[in-house]
N, C-alpha and C positions, 0 to 999 in steps of 0.2 A: 504494500500500500504506500502511496505517496506520503512523504513526511512533510511536504510543504504544499499548500494550496494558495495560488494567487487568486484573490477574490475579485479584484477590480484594478484596472489601470485607466486613469483619466488623463487625457491629453489637455494641457493648458495651452493658452495662446494658439488655439486651433487656426485662427486666421491672423497673421502677424507679418511684419516686414521680414524678408528673408534673413536678414542679419541678426534677428532676435534669437536668443537661446531657446532651445527646445526644452519643455518642462512637462514632466509626467508625475502624477500623484499615484503612488502604488500602495495597494492594500493587500496584505497577505497574512497567512497564519501558519505557524509551525505546530505540528501535531505532537511533536516530542522534541527533546533536546537534540540539537544537530551536532554531530561530531566534526563535520567539515565545514568549509567556508561556502557561503552563498555569494555568487558573483553576478552582479547586474550590469548590463551594457545597453547603451543607446547606440544603434548602428544605422548610419545613413547609407542608402544604396546609391552609389555614384553612377552606376551604369547597369541597366537591366540585364544585359547579356554577359556581364563579367563580374563575378563575386570578388575578384581581386581588387576591384575599385571601391569596394565597401569601406567605409570609414567608421572606426569606433570613436564616437564623439565624447563618450564618458564611460567610465568603468568604476564600479564601487564594490568593495568586498565587505561582507558582514560575517563576523565570527561569533562563536559562542551564543548562537540563537537559542532562546528558551521557548517552551511552549506558550502559545498565545497569539493574539492578533496584533499586528503592527502596521504602521503606515509611515511613509516618508515621501518627500518631494525629491525627484531625481531630475537634475538639469544637465544639459550638454550644450556646448557652443554650436553655432551653425557650422556646416561642413566647410572644410578647407577647399575652396574652389580651384586652387592651383593644382589640386589632385583630381579634378573632374574635367573631362573634355568640355570645351565651351558649348558644343552642340547638345550636351546632356544636362546643362544647368537649368534651362527653361523647359517646362513641361512636366509630365507626370512621372514620379519615381516612388520610392517608399522609404519608410523608416521602421526599424524594429526595436522593440524593447525585449531583451532576453534575460533569462535567469538560469544559472547553472549551479549545480551542487557537486562539489568535489570534481570540478572541471568537466561536468557532463551537463549539457543544456537539456533542461526538462520543460521549459516554458518559453514561448515567444508570442508577442502580439505584434502584428504588422499593420501599419497604416499606410494608405496611399497618400501621396503628397503631390500637390500641384504648385509649381513655381511659375508665376505669371505676372504680367504687367497689368496693373489696374488702369493706368493711363491709356485711354483709347488710341492715341497716336502711336505710342510705343507698342501696344498690342497688335495694331494693324501693320506697322512697319518696324518689327523688332530690330534693334541694332545688331551688327555683326558680333560685337563683343558684348555679352550681357552686362547691363548696368545693375549691379547687385543692390545698390541703395534704392533702386526703383522697383525691385521685385517684391511680390507678396508671396508668402508661403501659406498654403491652405492645406491643413491636415484633414482628411476625410474621417472624422471621428465617428460618423454614423455607421461606418462599415469596417470595424476592426476585424482583423483576421487572427483568431486565437488558435494556436497549435500547441499541443502537449506531446512530449516525447517520453518513451520508456527509458528509464535509466536504472542503474544498479545503486540503490540507496545505501547499501552496506556492502563491503568487499566480499563477503561470503554469500551474498544473495544474488540470484539471477535478476536481470532487468524486470521490473514490475510491469506486468501486462494489465493495463486498465482500459476499460472501454473508452474509445475516443482518443487513445494515444497512438502516436506513430512509432515505428521501429527505431531503435538507436541508430544513429548515423544517417538518418533521412533528412537532416536539416538542410543540406544543399538542395535536395529535390524539392523541399517545401519552398525554399527561397526562389528557385527556378520557376516553380508553378505560379507563385505570387507575381513574378515579374514577366510572365509570358505575355505575348502580344495581345492575346484574347482578354486576359484579365486587365491589362493596362487600358485596352479600349473600353472595357466595361467601367473601370474606374473613371476614365476621362468623361464618360457619359454622365456620371454623377456630378462631375465638376462643371458640366455644361459644354463640353467640346471634345475635340480629338486630341490625343497626345501630340505634343510638339515634336 
């Protein structure tokens, strides 16, 4: 049985200037004392087709977690655009909030993100080089994509098989599916347009 349940993740600043830090309020519970570290990450997807372009915007470790419910606000800076192809900055992408126990990811919530110009002139005739201070970041909080993975909670235990969890090691496949052209098109429709 899972030793940690993530109860809720709330994205703050769902619509904000691109250069604003990302902020998530996380509610979780530990069902028993944890022997190993919980690691939380905010990951920005820099390019849909290449996970090597993903950026860890923030990472936090929690040790000696005792049973009970907890909450905290987790913030990460905007992505480093020097590590993103200019053609990938404007348009639909994604951000992940993940949690790992003993270096095994067991939870992630993904949100589609649309980076766009609110200024009609810039939207109609976007500059060749993105104007970061003119971009708006819109996180599609209405459609979070929650995924849970089977992990080995204790060294002597096999990975826990619970209904609705994916096999260990399937994180890449889940990320690839989230960023597939069909899913990006569907997300773009929620934002009111086609992916850039």
